[in-house]
C-alpha positions in Angstrom: 0.0 0.0 0.0 1.4 3.4 -1.0 1.8 6.0 1.7 -1.0 8.2 0.2 -3.5 5.3 0.1 -5.9 5.0 3.1 -8.1 2.3 4.4 -11.9 2.7 4.3 -12.5 1.1 7.7 -10.6 -0.6 10.5 -11.8 -3.7 12.2 -10.6 -4.7 15.7 -10.9 -8.3 16.7 -9.7 -11.2 14.6 -11.9 -14.1 15.9 -13.8 -15.9 13.2 -16.6 -13.3 12.9 -14.1 -10.4 12.6 -11.9 -12.2 10.0 -14.9 -13.2 7.9 -16.4 -9.6 7.9 -13.0 -8.2 6.8 -12.8 -10.7 3.9 -16.4 -9.9 3.0 -15.6 -6.1 2.9 -12.5 -6.8 0.8 -14.6 -8.8 -1.7 -16.8 -5.7 -2.1 -13.9 -3.5 -2.9 -13.2 -1.8 0.5 -9.7 -1.5 1.9 -9.8 -2.8 5.5 -7.2 -2.3 8.2 -7.1 -5.2 10.6 -6.0 -5.0 14.2 -6.0 -7.3 17.1 -4.7 -6.8 20.7 -2.4 -9.8 20.1 -0.6 -8.4 17.1 0.8 -11.8 16.1 -2.8 -12.7 15.1 -2.7 -9.8 12.6 0.5 -11.2 11.0 -1.0 -14.7 10.8 -4.2 -13.4 9.3 -2.4 -11.5 6.6 -0.1 -14.4 5.8 -3.0 -16.9 5.6 -6.7 -16.1 5.2 -6.1 -12.6 3.9 -3.2 -13.5 1.6 -3.6 -11.9 -1.8 -6.3 -9.4 -0.6 -6.1 -5.7 -0.2 -6.4 -6.1 3.6 -3.7 -4.2 5.5 -2.5 -4.7 9.1 -1.7 -2.3 12.0 0.8 -2.8 14.7 -0.9 -0.5 17.2 -4.1 1.5 17.6 -2.2 4.6 16.7 -0.8 3.0 13.6 -4.3 1.8 12.7 -5.9 5.2 13.1 -3.2 6.8 11.0 -4.1 4.5 8.1 -7.7 5.5 8.0 -9.6 7.9 5.6 -11.5 10.7 7.3 -14.1 10.4 8.9 -12.3 7.5 10.5 -14.5 4.4 10.8 -13.4 1.9 13.4 -15.5 -1.3 14.0 -15.1 -3.4 17.2 -15.8 -7.1 17.1 -14.7 -8.0 20.6 -16.3 -9.6 23.7 -19.2 -7.5 25.0 -18.7 -5.6 28.3 -15.5 -4.3 29.7 -13.4 -5.1 26.6 -15.6 -2.7 24.5 -15.2 0.1 27.1 -11.4 -0.5 27.3 -11.0 -0.1 23.5 -13.2 3.0 23.5 -11.1 4.6 26.2 -7.9 3.9 24.2 -9.4 5.1 20.9 -10.9 8.4 22.1 -7.6 10.3 22.4 -6.6 9.1 18.9 -9.8 10.2 17.1 -11.1 13.5 15.9 -14.5 15.2 15.8 -16.9 13.4 13.5 -15.0 10.0 13.6 -17.1 6.9 14.1 -16.8 3.9 16.4 -19.0 0.9 15.5 -19.6 -1.9 18.0 -20.6 -5.1 16.1 -20.6 -7.4 19.1 -23.6 -8.6 21.1 -23.5 -5.7 23.5 -26.3 -5.0 26.0 -28.4 -2.2 24.7 -28.2 -0.2 27.9 -24.4 -0.1 27.5 -24.9 1.2 23.9 -27.3 3.9 25.2 -24.6 5.0 27.6 -21.7 4.9 25.2 -23.5 6.7 22.5 -24.3 9.6 24.8 -20.8 9.8 26.3 -19.1 9.8 22.9 -21.5 12.3 21.4 -20.4 14.7 24.2 -16.9 14.2 23.0 -17.7 15.0 19.4 -17.6 11.3 18.2 -20.3 9.2 16.7 -21.1 5.8 18.0 -23.0 3.0 16.3 -24.2 -0.2 18.0 -24.9 -2.7 15.3 -26.4 -6.2 15.6 -24.7 -8.7 13.3 -26.5 -11.9 12.6 -25.8 -15.0 10.5 -22.9 -16.7 12.2 -19.5 -17.2 10.6 -21.1 -18.0 7.2 -23.3 -14.9 7.3 -20.3 -12.7 8.2 -18.3 -14.1 5.2 -21.0 -14.0 2.5 -23.8 -11.7 3.7 -25.0 -11.1 7.3 -28.1 -9.3 8.5 -27.0 -6.0 10.0 -29.0 -3.9 12.4 -27.2 -0.5 13.0 -28.4 2.1 15.5 -26.9 5.0 17.4 -25.7 8.3 16.1 -27.6 8.8 12.9 -25.0 11.3 11.6 -22.8 8.2 11.1 -25.2 6.4 8.8 -24.3 8.1 5.5 -20.6 7.2 6.2 -21.2 3.5 6.9 -24.3 2.8 4.7 -22.3 2.1 1.5 -20.1 -0.5 3.3 -22.9 -2.1 5.4 -25.4 -2.3 2.5 -22.8 -3.7 0.2 -21.7 -6.6 2.5 -25.1 -7.5 4.0 -27.4 -10.3 2.7 -30.0 -9.4 0.1 -33.7 -10.5 0.1 -35.4 -10.0 -3.3 -32.6 -7.6 -4.1 -33.2 -5.5 -1.0 -30.3 -5.1 1.5 -31.0 -6.8 4.8 -29.6 -3.7 6.6 -31.3 -0.4 7.3 -30.9 2.2 9.9 -32.8 1.0 13.0 -32.9 4.1 15.3 -31.0 6.1 17.9 -28.9 5.1 20.9 -29.0 1.3 21.6 -31.9 0.6 19.2 -29.8 -1.5 16.9 -28.6 -3.7 19.8 -32.1 -3.9 21.3 -33.4 -5.2 18.0 -30.5 -7.7 17.8 -31.3 -8.8 21.4 -35.0 -9.4 20.4 -33.8 -11.3 17.3 -31.7 -13.5 19.6 -34.6 -14.0 21.9 -36.8 -15.1 19.0 -33.9 -17.4 17.9 -34.0 -19.1 21.4 -37.8 -19.5 21.0 -37.5 -21.0 17.5 -34.8 -23.4 18.5 -36.8 -24.6 21.5 -39.9 -25.1 19.4 -38.1 -27.2 16.8 -36.5 -29.2 19.7 -40.0 -29.9 21.1 -41.2 -31.1 17.6 -38.1 -33.3 17.5 -38.7 -34.7 21.0 -42.3 -35.6 20.1 -41.4 -37.4 16.9 -38.4 -39.2 18.5 -40.1 -40.3 21.7 -43.8 -40.6 21.1 -43.6 -41.8 17.5 -40.2 -43.6 17.7 -38.9 -42.1 14.5 -35.3 -42.5 13.3 -33.0 -39.5 12.6 -33.3 -40.2 8.9 -37.1 -40.2 9.0 -37.1 -36.9 11.0 -34.7 -35.4 8.5 -37.1 -36.2 5.7 -40.0 -34.6 7.6 -37.8 -31.4 8.2 -37.0 -31.4 4.5 -40.8 -31.5 3.6 -41.5 -28.8 6.2 -38.8 -26.6 4.8 -40.5 -26.5 1.4 -43.7 -24.9 2.8 -44.8 -22.4 5.5 -42.0 -23.4 7.8 -39.3 -22.6 5.2 -36.5 -21.2 7.4 -32.8 -21.4 8.2 -33.3 -23.3 11.5 -35.5 -25.9 10.0 -33.1 -26.3 7.1 -30.0 -26.8 9.4 -32.1 -29.2 11.6 -32.6 -31.4 8.6 -28.9 -31.4 7.9 -28.0 -32.1 11.5 -30.4 -35.1 11.6 -28.8 -36.5 8.5 -25.2 -36.1 9.7 -23.5 -39.4 10.6 -20.7 -40.0 13.0 -17.7 -42.1 11.9 -19.4 -45.3 13.0 -22.4 -44.5 10.7 -24.8 -43.7 13.5 -26.5 -40.2 13.8 -24.0 -37.8 15.4 -26.9 -36.0 17.1 -27.4 -39.1 19.4 -23.9 -38.7 20.7 -24.3 -35.1 21.8 -24.9 -34.4 25.5 -28.3 -32.9 26.1 -27.2 -29.9 28.1 -27.6 -26.6 26.3 -25.4 -23.5 26.7 -26.2 -19.8 26.3 -24.4 -16.5 26.0 -27.0 -14.3 27.6 -28.9 -12.5 24.8 -32.0 -14.7 25.3 -31.8 -14.0 29.1 -31.5 -10.2 28.4 -34.7 -10.4 26.2 -36.6 -12.2 29.0 -35.3 -9.6 31.6 -36.3 -6.7 29.4 -39.8 -8.2 28.9 -40.2 -8.3 32.7 -38.9 -4.7 33.0 -41.4 -3.4 30.5 -44.3 -5.7 31.5 -44.5 -7.4 28.1 -45.4 -11.1 28.3 -42.7 -12.8 26.3 -43.7 -16.1 27.7 -42.4 -18.3 25.0 -38.9 -16.8 25.0 -38.8 -16.9 28.8 -39.7 -20.6 28.6 -37.0 -21.2 26.0 -34.4 -19.7 28.3 -35.6 -21.7 31.3 -35.6 -24.9 29.1 -31.8 -24.4 28.5 -31.4 -23.9 32.3 -33.3 -27.1 33.0 -31.3 -29.0 30.4 -28.0 -28.0 32.0 -29.1 -29.8 35.2 -28.1 -33.0 33.5 -26.8 -34.9 36.5 -29.8 -34.0 38.6 -32.2 -35.0 35.8 -30.4 -38.4 35.5 -30.9 -38.9 39.2 -34.6 -37.8 39.1 -35.3 -40.1 36.1 -34.5 -43.1 38.4 -37.1 -42.0 41.1 -39.9 -39.9 39.5 -42.6 -41.7 37.5 -44.5 -40.3 34.5 -47.6 -41.6 32.7 -47.9 -45.3 31.9 -48.5 -44.6 28.2 -45.6 -42.8 26.5 -46.2 -43.7 22.8 -48.7 -42.1 20.5 -51.4 -44.6 19.6 -53.2 -42.6 16.8 -52.3 -42.1 13.1 -48.6 -41.4 12.9 -48.7 -39.3 9.6 -51.6 -37.3 10.9 -49.8 -36.5 14.2 -46.7 -35.3 12.3 -49.0 -32.9 10.4 -50.5 -31.8 13.8 -46.9 -31.1 15.1 -46.1 -29.1 11.9 -49.1 -26.9 12.5 -48.4 -26.5 16.2 -44.8 -25.4 15.3 -46.1 -22.9 12.8 -48.7 -21.4 15.2 -46.2 -21.2 18.1 -43.6 -19.6 15.8 -46.1 -16.9 14.9 -46.7 -16.3 18.6 -42.9 -16.0 19.2 -42.5 -13.3 16.6 -45.7 -11.5 17.7 -44.3 -11.3 21.3 -40.9 -10.1 20.0 -42.5 -7.3 18.1 -44.6 -6.4 21.1 -41.4 -5.9 23.1 -39.8 -3.7 20.4 -43.0 -1.6 20.2 -42.8 -1.0 24.0 -39.1 -0.2 24.0 -39.8 2.3 21.2 -42.4 3.9 23.4 -40.1 3.9 26.5 -37.1 5.4 24.8 -39.0 7.5 22.2 -37.4 5.6 19.3 -39.0 5.5 15.9 -38.6 1.9 14.9 -39.6 0.8 11.4 -41.2 -2.6 12.2 -41.6 -3.5 8.6 -38.0 -2.6 7.9 -36.9 -4.7 10.8 -38.8 -7.7 9.4 -37.1 -7.1 6.0 -33.6 -7.0 7.7 -34.4 -10.4 9.2 -35.4 -11.9 5.8 -31.9 -12.8 4.8 -28.5 -13.5 6.4 -29.7 -14.0 9.9 -30.4 -17.1 12.1 -34.2 -16.5 12.3 -34.8 -15.9 8.6 -38.1 -17.4 7.7 -40.4 -17.2 4.7 -43.2 -15.5 6.7 -41.0 -12.5 7.6 -42.2 -11.1 4.2 -45.8 -11.4 5.6 -44.7 -9.5 8.7 -43.3 -6.7 6.5 -46.6 -6.6 4.6 -48.6 -6.5 7.8 -46.7 -3.4 9.0 -46.7 -1.8 5.5 -50.5 -2.2 5.6 -50.9 -0.8 9.1 -47.7 0.8 10.6 -49.5 1.3 13.9 -50.5 -2.4 14.1 -50.6 -3.2 17.9 -50.1 -7.0 17.5 -49.3 -9.3 14.6 -52.1 -11.6 15.6 -54.6 -8.9 14.5 -53.3 -8.9 10.9 -55.5 -10.9 8.6 -52.7 -13.3 7.4 -51.6 -14.2 10.9 -55.1 -14.4 12.3 -56.1 -16.8 9.6 -52.9 -18.9 10.0 -53.6 -19.3 13.7 -57.2 -20.2 13.1 -56.3 -22.9 10.6 -53.6 -24.4 12.9 -55.1 -24.2 16.4 -57.0 -27.5 16.5 -53.7 -29.3 15.7 -51.9 -27.1 18.2 -54.3 -28.0 21.0 -54.1 -31.7 20.1 -50.3 -31.7 20.2 -50.2 -29.9 23.6 -52.9 -32.2 25.1 -51.1 -35.3 23.7 -47.7 -34.1 25.0 -49.2 -33.6 28.5 -50.9 -37.1 28.5 -47.7 -38.8 27.2 -45.4 -37.0 29.6 -43.3 -35.1 27.1 -42.4 -31.5 28.2 -43.4 -28.9 25.6 -42.9 -25.6 27.5 -42.7 -23.4 24.4 -45.7 -25.0 22.6 -47.7 -24.8 25.8 -46.8 -21.3 26.8 -47.5 -20.0 23.3 -50.9 -21.6 23.3 -51.6 -20.2 26.8 -50.6 -16.7 25.7 -52.9 -17.0 22.7 -55.8 -18.0 24.8 -55.1 -15.3 27.3 -54.7 -12.6 24.6 -58.0 -13.5 22.9 -59.8 -13.5 26.3 -62.0 -10.4 26.9 -62.1 -11.5 30.6 -59.3 -12.9 32.7 -59.4 -13.9 36.4 -57.2 -10.9 37.4 -60.2 -9.3 39.1 -59.7 -12.0 41.8 -56.0 -11.1 42.0 -56.9 -7.4 42.5 -59.5 -8.4 45.2 -56.8 -10.6 47.0 -54.3 -7.7 46.9 -56.8 -5.3 48.3 -57.8 -7.8 51.0 -54.4 -8.4 52.4 -52.5 -5.2 51.5 -55.2 -2.5 50.8 -53.7 -2.1 47.3 -57.1 -0.9 45.9 -58.8 -1.9 42.6 -60.7 -0.4 39.8 -64.4 -1.1 39.2 -65.6 -2.2 35.7 -68.1 0.7 35.8 -65.5 3.3 36.6 -62.0 2.5 35.3 -59.3 4.9 36.4 -60.8 5.4 39.8 -59.1 3.3 42.5 -61.1 2.2 45.5 -60.5 0.1 48.7 -62.9 -2.2 50.4 -62.9 -3.0 54.1 -63.2 -6.8 53.4 -63.1 -8.0 57.0 -65.1 -5.4 58.7 -62.3 -4.7 61.2 -59.9 -3.1 58.6 -59.5 0.6 58.2 -60.4 2.8 55.2 -56.7 3.8 54.6 -55.3 2.2 51.4 -51.8 1.6 50.1 -50.5 3.9 47.3 -51.2 2.5 43.8 -48.2 2.0 41.5 -47.0 -0.4 38.9 -43.7 -2.2 39.6 
């Protein structure tokens, strides 16, 4: 590289995602400066994966900043938390007004809110961008969800929209909103991902245990499902996983320990749902299911002592039950997305963000882990009615649930009677039945709260006016203050 040539963007962090994003940017004609805290990694990358490319290396942050065009664009792909703050602290003295720091890791959105405000006060622009699609997506086209300082968008848009996945020719990357909006949307994406994965696992569990199906038979079912309404990345890879054989010719899946790990984004989604009072029941159950799975030794001990039902095999028509499971999976999946969009709508209200819900659905249509064929229908729903309060009220999704719900109920009831846990299927159905109920027994909860704690209640005839009843005859007329936790 000649001394007058400058890099378009720098990327810090040479783990697999960072390396693949750099190579993706290089493929699209951008000059990238690579840096890693362990400088030997830069040399190794340039000598191997990046050999023959226009990628350049830096020996220090100062060296890296000196090789960048103005405004300087620096992207971090490092572990969320203190590592991000440490790099920001080192970068700030080296950057000038109008320069841009982009965090492409899975940072907690509250941290991104804070960092964006702090850096804006120093004349720098900060972008928190969700990056989804795993290592393959990073290399050949991820889904990108940037938010933060909007002034930075014109300077990163050409790069981001070139390297991202495309769906029907449209880039799966659009500006999400201010502050931590990009990372919030990525967090919800990951929560939905947890839900989708758990739902598919429950379908697998039912087919394996109650129908006694082989891995190859289930792979064939997944293949059929993937050619219809359930066409999605996760169903597609489940088919491939079921088909994959170990060296001895048996399914590799049967050799994997049934204790699931997690990196925290699903948990953050569930915590946010509790903070904002939005019932993300399915995602919450998906997180708890991973927690329960990790208690492997306890479960093995419990399996020797705790009895279930005497009948554990499905006695009806096998082919018909598989179709019931497919419909239950489809209906539950719709609930998962509906709940995720409810949470994003509430966050937008809380933080005064203008989130383009249809645009978010489009960003998820390609490149990301939860890409599904019906994300196009979600986009259409919000295009038709941008103020849609819930996806279930859109004609397409209402009709889809109506045509699936008999099967859905049959699967949940069968799972209960056969002793197979289906927390995601069950909680999704319970949410649907609760959401469609004009009356719920919460009037009794309010009466109980008023009885033991004088918490007051509203009357149906006069909502908005809070009253207290002396239920025992010896209580007073003083009531507790009314507030929502």
